[in-house]
N, C-alpha and C positions, 0 to 999 in steps of 0.2 A: 820905117826901119825894117830890116830883114837880114837874113844870113848873107854874109859877104859874097859868097860864090854860088848862090842859088840853092835850090832844094829839089829833091827828087827821090826816086826809088830804084834800087838795084834789085833785080829779080833773077833767081837762078836756083841751082841745086847745091846741096851741101858738099863742100870740099874738105874743110878742116876747121878745127877749133883749138886754140891754144891760150895760155895765160902768161902774160908778161911778168917778169920779176919786178915787183914794185920798187925794190931798192935801186933799180937801174934808171928810174924816171922820177927821182925825187919823191918817191912814195905815192906817185899817181899809179893807180892799179887799173889795168885794162885787160879785157878779153879781146882776142883777135879772131874774128870769124871770117872765113873765106868761102865764097860761093862760086860755082862754075857758071859762066854766061857765054854767049856766042863770041863776045869780044875778048874773053879771057877771064881769069879769076879776079873777082872784086873782093877787096878787103874791107872789113869794118872794124874800127877801133871803138870799143865799148867801155865807157867810163863807169867804174863801180866803186871807186874809193878815192879820197882826196888826201893830200899831205897836210892840209891846214886844219883838219878837224871839222871842216864844214859839214861833211857827211853826205851820203847819198841814200836814196830810198828807191826800191823797185816795186813793181806791181805786175801781176799776171791777170789778163782777162781771158777766160777759158771757155766761154759758152757761145762762141761764134762759129760761123761757117763761111764758105766762100760767098754765099748770098749776102753776108754782112759787109763784104768788101767788093762789090761788083765791078767797080771801075779798075781797081788794082788787079783783081783776078782776071780781067779781060786783057791785060797788057802782056806783051811778049817778053821773053827773057832778055836781060840786059838792063842798061840804065835809061830811065825815062824822066826828064824834068817834069815837075809838077808845079802848077800855079798855086799860089797861097790863097786858095779859095775853098769853099765847102763842096764844090762840085768837081774838083780835079782828081780826087782820090787822096788828097792830103789829109794828114791827121792833125787834130788839135786836142790836147789832153783835156781842155776845159769845155770845148764846144762839140766835139764829135759825139753823136748820140750813142754809138756803139761802145764808147768808153765810160759812159756815165753809170754811176751807181743808181739804184732805184730810189724813188722819191721818198719812201718811208725811211730808208737808211740815211739818205742825205739829211733829212730834217732831224732825225734822231741824233746824228752826230753834231749838227749845228746846235741843237738844244743842249747837249752835254758840254760842248765847248763853251757855250755862253754861261753855263752854271758853274763851271770850274773856277775855283779860287786857289791860287792866282790864275789869271786867264791862261788857257791852254792854246797853243798854236795848232790849229786844225790841220795844217799842212804837214806837220811833223808827227801827227798822232799815230802811234804804232798800234798794231792789233791788240785789242784788249778783250775783257770778258764780254763786252758788247758785241764784238764781232763773232764770238762763239755763240752767243744767243741768236744772232742773226742767222748764222749757219744752221743752227738747230731748227729754227722756224722755217727756213727754206726746205730742209729735209722733210719736215712735217708736211709742208705743202705738197711736196713731190709724192709722199706716201699716200696722202689723201687725194692725189690726182686733181689738185686744184688747178684752175685755169692758168695759162701762161701769163695773163695779165697780172694775176696775183704774184707770180714768180718775179716778174719784172719790178714790181714795187719793192721787193726785198733783195734785189740784185746787189751784191756786195763783193768788191774786190779791193781789199784794204792795201794801203802802202805799207811796205815792210822795210825797216832799217837795214841797210846793206853793210855787211862786214867785208865786202869784196867777194869772197868765195860763195856765200849763199846766193847772191844775185846771179852769179855765173853758173852755179850748180843747177838751178831750176831751168835755165836756158839750155845748158848742155844736155840735160836729160831728154830734151825734146828734139834736138837737132838731128840726131841719127835717124829718127823716124820721119823726118820731113820729106814730103814729096816736092815741095817748093818753099823757098825762103824769100821774103821781101825785107829789104833793109832800107828804111827811110831816114834821110838826113841830108847833110851838105856834101857834095862831091869833093874829092881831093882835087887840088890844083895840079898835082904831079902824080902820075900813075892812076891805076884804077882802084877806087875805094870811096868809102863814105865815112864821114865822122859827124860829130854833133848828133849822135844817135840817142837823143834824150830830149827832155823838155827844152824848148827854145823860146821861152817867154817867161815873164814874171821875175826877172832878175832884179836884185836891188841895185841902187845907184852904184856904178862902177864900170869897169872895162867891158863887161859882157852885155850890158843893157842896150848898147847900140845895135846889137844883133837881134833883139827881141822882136817878135811879130806873131801874129795869129796864123793858124793853118800852115805851120811849118815845123811841126814837132817830129822828132825822130823816134823810131821804134824798130823792133824786129818782129816780123809776123811769120809764124810757122804754120804752114798748111800741110795737113796729113792727106794721105791718098784718098781717104773717104770724104774729104771736103771739110773736115773739122779745122777750125782756125784758133790759134792762140796768139795774143799780142803781149809782148814783153816791153814794159815801159820803165824808164829811169828818169829821175829828177835829182838835182842837187837840193839839199835841205834849205838853202837860202832862197830858193825860187818859190814864188807864190802861185797857187792855182786859182787865185782871184785876180783876173786881169781885165783891162779895158780893151777897146777895139784896136789899140796899137800894140797890144801884148805886154803893156806895162802893168806892174802891180798896183792894185787899188786898196 
């Protein structure tokens, strides 16, 4: 199983960013990001809210550089198809090392989820006091100049419930400063653009599960002039981050 029309990355420079009127699309709420490429402007439709109450969550990974994405950073501007493999430059929210929380944080959350009565859905777990404690511990480690290995253990980028605008706000704040923008997802069949710029695996049984697969997740990557990199991720709250080798929920 895989996305119907392939997967890849559009790379270019910032052109514009707008927000659609949610009432015009049955209360689906999208941001529209456009980037300049040698082939023309590419558009990205960014899902940040749903009409059915399913809900969306977003996440920012902010401690990366171009050295963290060497294959993507080495590509020229424009659209490049990517194979659904770990060596093509593709992203996988579950399997990409650059997207993983530290092992201490991961196990702490697993333990808390297991102890919660009634059981808590780990994939919908919003930031809590635990995340604040983790942030304080990371700051302490930085002040004490502890080794990067310690920092990696406490690496934490929690999923945040989207109300639509908050997910777009954190993205828009960074776009005007971008030296280069990478949009990963499925190419439009008509015109220049990318959609499915979100998690593309872990769907429950239903119409979207047929497109599930590993190493084909969408995201927006923002690269600053100095080489710092931020990755903006989005998922629907019905999607699981525990998947098998076919990208199906387990």
